[in-house]
C-alpha positions as CSV (number, residue, x, y, z in Angstrom):
1,X,-1.5,-16.3,32.7
2,X,-0.3,-18.8,30.1
3,X,-1.1,-19.7,26.6
4,X,-4.7,-20.9,26.3
5,X,-5.8,-18.9,29.3
6,X,-9.3,-17.1,29.2
7,X,-9.4,-13.6,30.6
8,X,-13.0,-12.3,31.0
9,X,-14.1,-8.6,30.9
10,X,-10.7,-7.4,29.9
11,X,-10.6,-3.6,29.2
12,X,-8.9,-2.3,26.2
13,X,-7.2,1.0,26.9
14,X,-4.8,1.9,24.0
15,X,-4.1,1.4,20.4
16,X,-0.9,-0.1,18.9
17,X,1.2,0.7,15.8
18,X,-0.4,-2.2,13.7
19,X,-3.9,-1.2,14.8
20,X,-4.2,-3.8,17.6
21,X,-5.8,-3.0,20.8
22,X,-3.8,-2.9,23.9
23,X,-4.8,-4.3,27.4
24,X,-3.1,-5.0,30.6
25,X,-3.4,-7.9,32.8
26,X,-1.3,-9.1,35.8
27,X,1.4,-6.5,34.7
28,X,1.5,-7.9,31.2
29,X,0.8,-6.1,28.0
30,X,-1.7,-8.0,25.8
31,X,-2.2,-7.1,22.0
32,X,-5.7,-8.0,20.6
33,X,-6.6,-8.0,17.0
34,X,-9.9,-6.3,16.2
35,X,-10.1,-4.5,19.6
36,X,-10.0,-0.8,20.3
37,X,-9.9,1.4,23.3
38,X,-13.2,1.5,25.2
39,X,-13.9,-2.2,24.3
40,X,-14.4,-4.6,27.2
41,X,-13.9,-8.2,26.0
42,X,-13.3,-12.0,26.8
43,X,-9.9,-12.8,25.3
44,X,-8.1,-16.0,24.8
45,X,-4.3,-15.8,25.1
46,X,-2.8,-17.4,21.9
47,X,0.9,-16.5,22.3
48,X,2.8,-15.7,25.5
49,X,6.3,-14.2,25.5
50,X,8.5,-12.8,28.6
51,X,7.3,-9.3,28.0
52,X,4.0,-9.4,26.3
53,X,1.1,-11.6,25.0
54,X,-1.2,-11.9,22.1
55,X,-4.8,-12.5,22.5
56,X,-7.8,-13.4,20.4
57,X,-11.0,-11.4,21.0
58,X,-13.7,-14.1,21.7
59,X,-16.6,-11.9,22.7
60,X,-17.3,-8.1,23.1
61,X,-18.9,-7.6,26.4
62,X,-19.0,-3.7,25.9
63,X,-18.4,-1.9,22.6
64,X,-16.4,1.4,22.3
65,X,-18.8,4.2,21.7
66,X,-16.9,4.8,18.3
67,X,-17.8,1.4,16.9
68,X,-20.2,1.3,13.9
69,X,-21.6,-1.5,11.8
70,X,-19.3,-2.3,8.9
71,X,-20.7,-1.2,5.5
72,X,-19.2,-4.1,3.6
73,X,-20.9,-7.6,3.5
74,X,-17.5,-9.2,3.2
75,X,-16.1,-7.5,6.3
76,X,-14.5,-10.1,8.7
77,X,-13.5,-12.7,6.0
78,X,-11.9,-10.4,3.6
79,X,-8.4,-9.3,4.6
80,X,-8.9,-5.7,3.7
81,X,-10.5,-2.7,5.3
82,X,-9.9,-3.8,8.8
83,X,-11.2,-0.7,10.6
84,X,-14.6,-0.6,9.1
85,X,-16.1,-1.0,12.5
86,X,-14.7,2.4,13.6
87,X,-16.3,5.8,12.8
88,X,-13.8,7.4,10.3
89,X,-13.0,10.5,12.4
90,X,-11.9,8.0,15.2
91,X,-9.7,6.1,12.6
92,X,-8.0,9.5,11.7
93,X,-7.6,10.2,15.5
94,X,-5.9,6.9,16.0
95,X,-3.6,7.3,13.1
96,X,-2.4,10.6,14.5
97,X,-1.9,9.1,17.8
98,X,0.1,6.1,16.4
99,X,2.3,8.4,14.4
100,X,3.1,10.7,17.3
101,X,3.8,7.8,19.8
102,X,6.1,6.2,17.3
103,X,8.1,9.3,16.9
104,X,8.0,10.6,20.5
105,X,7.7,7.6,22.7
106,X,9.5,4.9,20.6
107,X,12.0,7.2,19.0
108,X,12.3,9.7,21.8
109,X,12.4,12.4,19.3
110,X,12.0,16.1,19.8
111,X,9.7,17.5,17.1
112,X,9.2,21.1,16.9
113,X,5.8,21.0,15.1
114,X,3.2,18.3,14.7
115,X,0.5,19.0,12.1
116,X,-2.9,17.3,12.2
117,X,-3.5,14.4,9.9
118,X,-4.7,15.4,6.4
119,X,-7.8,13.2,5.8
120,X,-9.2,12.3,2.2
121,X,-12.5,13.5,0.7
122,X,-13.1,10.0,-0.4
123,X,-13.2,7.3,2.2
124,X,-14.6,4.8,-0.2
125,X,-13.7,3.9,-3.9
126,X,-10.3,5.6,-3.5
127,X,-8.0,3.1,-5.0
128,X,-6.7,3.1,-8.6
129,X,-5.4,-0.3,-8.5
130,X,-7.0,-3.6,-7.5
131,X,-5.7,-7.1,-8.0
132,X,-8.2,-10.0,-7.6
133,X,-7.2,-13.7,-7.4
134,X,-9.1,-16.6,-9.1
135,X,-9.2,-19.7,-7.0
136,X,-10.7,-23.1,-6.9
137,X,-10.9,-22.9,-3.1
138,X,-13.6,-20.5,-2.2
139,X,-14.1,-19.5,1.4
140,X,-17.2,-21.0,2.5
141,X,-19.9,-19.0,4.3
142,X,-20.9,-20.3,7.7
143,X,-24.1,-21.9,6.5
144,X,-22.3,-23.7,3.7
145,X,-19.4,-25.1,5.9
146,X,-22.1,-26.8,8.0
147,X,-23.8,-28.3,5.0
148,X,-23.0,-31.1,2.6
149,X,-20.1,-29.4,0.6
150,X,-20.1,-32.0,-2.2
151,X,-22.4,-29.9,-4.5
152,X,-21.1,-26.4,-3.5
153,X,-19.4,-24.4,-6.3
154,X,-15.9,-23.6,-4.9
155,X,-14.8,-21.1,-7.6
156,X,-14.1,-17.7,-6.5
157,X,-12.7,-14.3,-7.8
158,X,-11.7,-12.0,-5.1
159,X,-9.4,-11.5,-2.0
160,X,-7.3,-13.9,0.0
161,X,-8.8,-14.6,3.5
162,X,-6.5,-13.1,6.1
163,X,-3.6,-15.5,6.9
164,X,-4.9,-18.1,4.6
165,X,-2.9,-18.3,1.1
166,X,-5.2,-20.9,-0.2
167,X,-8.6,-19.5,0.4
168,X,-10.2,-16.7,-1.4
169,X,-13.4,-14.7,-0.6
170,X,-15.6,-14.4,-3.6
171,X,-16.5,-10.8,-3.9
172,X,-19.8,-9.4,-5.1
173,X,-19.1,-5.7,-4.3
174,X,-15.8,-4.0,-3.2
175,X,-15.9,-0.4,-1.8
176,X,-12.3,0.1,-2.6
177,X,-12.3,0.9,-6.3
178,X,-15.0,2.7,-8.2
179,X,-16.8,1.2,-11.1
180,X,-16.4,-0.1,-13.7
181,X,-14.2,-2.4,-11.3
182,X,-16.9,-4.2,-9.7
183,X,-18.9,-4.6,-13.0
184,X,-15.8,-5.9,-14.8
185,X,-14.9,-8.5,-11.9
186,X,-18.5,-9.7,-11.6
187,X,-19.1,-10.2,-15.3
188,X,-15.7,-11.7,-15.9
189,X,-16.4,-14.2,-13.1
190,X,-19.7,-15.1,-14.5
191,X,-18.4,-15.5,-18.0
192,X,-15.7,-17.9,-16.6
193,X,-18.4,-19.9,-14.7
194,X,-20.7,-20.1,-17.8
195,X,-17.9,-21.3,-20.0
196,X,-16.5,-23.7,-17.4
197,X,-13.0,-22.3,-17.5
198,X,-10.9,-23.8,-14.7
199,X,-9.9,-21.6,-11.7
200,X,-6.4,-22.0,-10.3
201,X,-5.7,-24.2,-7.4
202,X,-2.6,-23.1,-5.5
203,X,-2.2,-26.3,-3.6
204,X,-2.3,-28.6,-6.5
205,X,-1.0,-26.1,-9.0
206,X,-3.7,-26.9,-11.5
207,X,-6.2,-24.7,-13.2
208,X,-6.0,-22.0,-15.8
209,X,-7.3,-18.7,-14.4
210,X,-5.0,-17.0,-12.0
211,X,-5.4,-13.2,-11.4
212,X,-7.2,-10.2,-12.6
213,X,-5.6,-6.6,-12.3
214,X,-7.7,-3.4,-12.8
215,X,-6.0,0.0,-12.9
216,X,-7.8,3.4,-13.4
217,X,-6.6,6.9,-13.7
218,X,-8.0,10.4,-13.0
219,X,-8.0,10.9,-16.7
220,X,-10.7,8.3,-17.1
221,X,-8.4,5.6,-18.5
222,X,-8.8,2.0,-17.7
223,X,-6.3,-1.0,-17.7
224,X,-7.4,-4.7,-17.4
225,X,-4.8,-7.4,-17.1
226,X,-5.4,-11.1,-16.7
227,X,-2.8,-13.7,-15.7
228,X,-3.2,-17.4,-16.9
229,X,-1.4,-20.4,-15.7
230,X,-0.6,-21.5,-19.2
231,X,-1.0,-20.4,-22.8
232,X,-4.2,-21.5,-24.3
233,X,-5.4,-18.9,-27.0
234,X,-8.6,-20.9,-27.7
235,X,-9.6,-20.0,-24.0
236,X,-8.2,-16.6,-23.4
237,X,-9.0,-15.0,-26.7
238,X,-12.7,-15.4,-26.3
239,X,-12.6,-14.1,-22.7
240,X,-10.5,-11.1,-23.9
241,X,-12.9,-10.5,-26.6
242,X,-15.7,-10.6,-24.3
243,X,-14.1,-8.2,-21.9
244,X,-13.4,-5.7,-24.6
245,X,-16.9,-5.9,-26.2
246,X,-18.6,-5.4,-22.8
247,X,-16.3,-2.7,-21.6
248,X,-15.3,-0.8,-24.8
249,X,-13.9,2.1,-22.6
250,X,-10.9,-0.1,-21.8
251,X,-7.6,1.7,-22.8
252,X,-5.3,-1.1,-22.2
253,X,-6.2,-4.8,-22.3
254,X,-3.2,-7.2,-21.5
255,X,-2.4,-10.7,-20.2
256,X,0.5,-12.6,-18.9
257,X,1.3,-16.3,-18.5
258,X,2.3,-17.3,-15.1
259,X,3.5,-20.8,-14.5
260,X,5.3,-20.0,-11.3
261,X,4.3,-20.8,-7.8
262,X,3.6,-17.3,-6.7
263,X,1.4,-14.6,-8.1
264,X,4.1,-11.9,-8.5
265,X,3.8,-9.8,-11.7
266,X,7.2,-8.2,-11.8
267,X,9.0,-11.0,-13.6
268,X,6.3,-11.8,-16.1
269,X,6.1,-10.8,-19.7
270,X,3.0,-8.8,-20.3
271,X,1.2,-9.0,-23.7
272,X,-0.9,-6.3,-25.0
273,X,-4.0,-7.6,-26.5
274,X,-5.9,-4.4,-27.4
275,X,-5.2,-0.8,-27.0
276,X,-1.9,0.7,-25.4
277,X,0.6,-1.1,-23.1
278,X,-0.1,1.6,-20.3
279,X,-2.5,4.2,-19.0
280,X,-1.8,7.8,-18.2
281,X,-2.3,9.5,-14.8
282,X,-2.2,13.2,-14.0
283,X,-1.2,14.6,-10.7
284,X,-1.4,18.4,-10.7
285,X,0.7,19.6,-13.6
286,X,2.4,16.3,-14.3
287,X,1.5,13.2,-16.3
288,X,2.7,9.6,-15.6
289,X,2.9,6.5,-17.5
290,X,1.4,3.6,-15.7
291,X,2.1,0.1,-17.0
292,X,0.8,-3.2,-15.6
293,X,3.9,-3.6,-13.3
294,X,4.4,0.1,-12.4
295,X,4.6,1.1,-8.8
296,X,2.6,4.1,-8.3
297,X,0.6,5.6,-5.3
298,X,-2.6,3.7,-5.2
299,X,-4.7,6.8,-4.1
300,X,-4.2,9.4,-6.6
301,X,-6.3,12.2,-4.9
302,X,-4.1,11.9,-1.7
303,X,-1.0,11.3,-3.7
304,X,-1.4,14.8,-5.2
305,X,-1.8,16.3,-1.6
306,X,1.3,14.3,-0.5
307,X,3.5,15.7,-3.3
308,X,2.2,19.2,-2.6
309,X,3.4,18.8,1.1
310,X,6.8,17.5,-0.1
311,X,7.1,20.6,-2.5
312,X,6.1,23.0,0.4
313,X,8.7,21.5,2.7
314,X,11.4,21.4,0.1
315,X,11.1,25.2,-0.3
316,X,12.6,25.2,-3.8
317,X,13.8,28.4,-5.6
318,X,15.0,26.9,-8.9
319,X,18.8,26.6,-7.9
320,X,18.9,23.4,-5.8
321,X,20.0,20.0,-6.6
322,X,17.5,17.4,-5.3
323,X,18.3,13.8,-4.5
324,X,15.2,11.6,-4.8
325,X,16.0,8.3,-3.1
326,X,13.8,5.2,-3.7
327,X,12.3,7.2,-6.5
328,X,10.2,4.4,-8.0
329,X,8.8,5.8,-11.3
330,X,10.2,9.2,-10.5
331,X,6.9,10.6,-9.7
332,X,8.1,12.9,-6.9
333,X,11.2,14.2,-8.5
334,X,9.2,14.9,-11.7
335,X,6.6,16.8,-9.8
336,X,9.3,19.0,-8.4
337,X,11.6,19.2,-11.3
338,X,10.2,22.6,-12.6
339,X,11.3,24.3,-9.5
340,X,14.9,23.2,-9.0
341,X,18.2,23.1,-10.9
342,X,18.4,19.3,-11.2
343,X,16.9,16.1,-9.9
344,X,18.8,13.0,-9.3
345,X,16.7,9.8,-8.7
346,X,17.8,6.4,-7.4
347,X,15.7,3.2,-7.5
348,X,16.6,-0.4,-7.2
349,X,14.1,-1.7,-9.8
350,X,15.4,-1.3,-13.4
351,X,11.8,-1.3,-14.8
352,X,10.7,1.6,-12.6
353,X,13.7,3.6,-13.7
354,X,12.7,3.0,-17.3
355,X,9.3,4.4,-16.5
356,X,10.9,7.4,-14.7
357,X,12.9,8.3,-17.7
358,X,9.9,8.0,-20.0
359,X,7.8,10.1,-17.5
360,X,10.5,12.8,-17.5
361,X,10.3,12.9,-21.4
362,X,6.5,12.8,-21.3
363,X,6.6,16.0,-19.3
364,X,9.4,17.8,-21.3
365,X,11.9,17.5,-18.3
366,X,15.4,17.8,-19.2
367,X,17.0,18.4,-15.8
368,X,16.3,14.9,-14.2
369,X,18.6,11.9,-14.2
370,X,17.6,8.4,-12.8
371,X,19.9,5.7,-11.8
372,X,19.0,2.1,-11.3
373,X,20.5,0.1,-8.4
374,X,20.6,-0.4,-4.6
375,X,20.5,3.0,-3.0
376,X,23.0,1.7,-0.3
377,X,25.6,1.0,-3.1
378,X,25.0,3.9,-5.4
379,X,24.8,6.8,-2.9
380,X,28.6,7.3,-2.2
381,X,30.8,10.4,-1.9
382,X,32.0,9.7,-5.3
383,X,28.5,9.7,-6.8
384,X,27.9,13.1,-5.1
385,X,31.1,14.5,-6.5
386,X,30.0,13.4,-10.0
387,X,26.4,14.6,-9.8
388,X,26.5,17.4,-7.3
389,X,26.1,17.7,-3.6
390,X,22.3,17.5,-2.6
391,X,20.6,20.8,-1.4
392,X,17.4,18.9,-0.6
393,X,17.3,15.1,-0.1
394,X,13.9,13.3,-0.3
395,X,13.7,9.7,0.7
396,X,10.6,7.6,0.4
397,X,11.8,4.0,1.4
398,X,9.8,0.9,1.8
399,X,8.2,-0.2,5.0
400,X,11.4,-1.5,6.4
401,X,12.9,2.0,6.3
402,X,16.4,2.8,5.2
403,X,19.5,0.7,5.6
404,X,21.9,2.1,8.3
405,X,24.6,2.5,5.6
406,X,22.1,4.9,3.6
407,X,21.4,6.9,6.8
408,X,25.2,7.1,7.4
409,X,25.9,8.4,3.9
410,X,23.0,11.0,4.2
411,X,24.7,12.2,7.4
412,X,27.9,12.3,5.6
413,X,26.6,14.3,2.5
414,X,24.8,16.6,5.1
415,X,22.1,18.1,2.8
416,X,20.8,21.3,4.5
417,X,17.2,19.9,4.1
418,X,15.8,16.3,4.2
419,X,12.2,15.4,3.6
420,X,11.5,11.9,4.8
421,X,8.3,10.2,3.4
422,X,7.4,7.0,5.3
423,X,4.6,4.5,5.2
424,X,5.8,3.0,8.7
425,X,6.3,5.5,11.5
426,X,8.0,3.0,13.5
427,X,11.0,2.4,11.1
428,X,10.8,6.1,10.4
429,X,11.2,6.9,14.0
430,X,14.3,4.5,14.1
431,X,15.9,6.2,11.1
432,X,15.3,9.8,12.5
433,X,16.8,8.8,15.8
434,X,20.1,8.0,14.0
435,X,19.9,11.5,12.4
436,X,18.6,13.5,15.5
437,X,22.2,14.6,16.5
438,X,22.8,16.4,13.2
439,X,19.3,17.4,12.3
440,X,16.5,19.4,13.7
441,X,13.2,17.7,13.2
442,X,11.2,20.8,12.2
443,X,7.8,19.3,11.4
444,X,5.8,16.2,10.8
445,X,2.7,15.9,8.6
446,X,0.6,12.6,8.7
447,X,-1.7,11.9,5.8
448,X,-4.2,9.3,5.4
449,X,-3.8,7.4,2.1
450,X,-5.9,4.3,3.1
451,X,-9.1,4.9,4.9
452,X,-10.5,1.9,7.0
453,X,-7.1,0.5,7.4
454,X,-4.5,1.1,10.1
455,X,-1.8,2.1,7.5
456,X,-0.5,5.8,7.7
457,X,1.8,7.9,5.6
458,X,3.9,10.4,7.4
459,X,6.2,13.2,6.0
460,X,9.0,14.8,8.3
461,X,11.0,17.8,7.5
462,X,14.6,17.8,8.9
463,X,17.0,20.8,8.7
464,X,20.8,20.7,9.3
465,X,21.9,21.9,12.7
466,X,24.4,24.8,12.9
């Protein structure tokens, strides 16, 4: 077997952490995108390493019985919702399996109790935040690609094609965010077409319209934010007025000027055109300010379940000091603050800490402190002496997991109870392996925040040995 080899009638037998199918051929493991156990497929080898290969699925000869027809017309070109071809119960079963295998097989961890995955009530229209891209380079449909392209309108508003930074799928309907998201996107797109506003071309760095961000909350509030390549009030004011008039329920209408190469919002100045500069979300008994740049869980209904799991695992009695690492906008610590002595939150992003302090004030919380900076540098013995030893430590790191120095300092502080929230069971397994000599892993609780994707959240409860 070598790169370029064609393997016919290859059975797929397992699922991998990134949602790829696993097959075996001539003693070699082959990872295959868009394949699931039970499939039999013709596969082209596109990459060959010493211990594994990567294959491209060319043709399904036999479909796994759990396969279903995708419900979205954009499936296959849009980069999202990659597991639409699987029945939802099977998606959940695979996520459970991926989590358990990462912790037990990869991490070689002893876990006393493994709970079944918590699935959502909503498997469509579950996101509270969507970001769409304007592009002068629309992804062409198959019949268009074969025709004379000279007279085809290439303007698009939607999502990037997977693996192609310069191509965007023009969306007509997205099943991720509930209305009025689809209505806003479609009407904004039509307005921009009718008024001949130029769509941004990432390759030539020309064009005016760049991004459209829509955020919603369970309180019925609505935020719409535009990004423009340069400041042209005679263009953007009529567009903003049109949006406000068509959707008077908008709570916050904002815009930003982005002349950079990338589409990142975090370093842009956001201008409020109408309404407030934020919307308010409520999870259980707590309210949270959500700005255009705020990090917040994108599935509000499952976020509440997640926070309730954390609260139950923390076993608070009103006397404990909680450390909340990678606190973001302070959402977890604030949710728990009423049942502990104090919350100490640490987060690298200064703007997120400002939101956390505001959110504490919004909820009348006086026993929470938030510190901006790298967790690795702030979490020290001196810091613990100054702010109190943690009785419960909650950590919710990014996908890369915790830096080894942070793990080392947690072991040094030795809090009796650790609750580790992870969006990547593989890096969670690596970190827990470093802690396993000092801690019992009492329980894990997977929770599905993102149906129709292979992403999974997992919460682990650790208790100090001895």
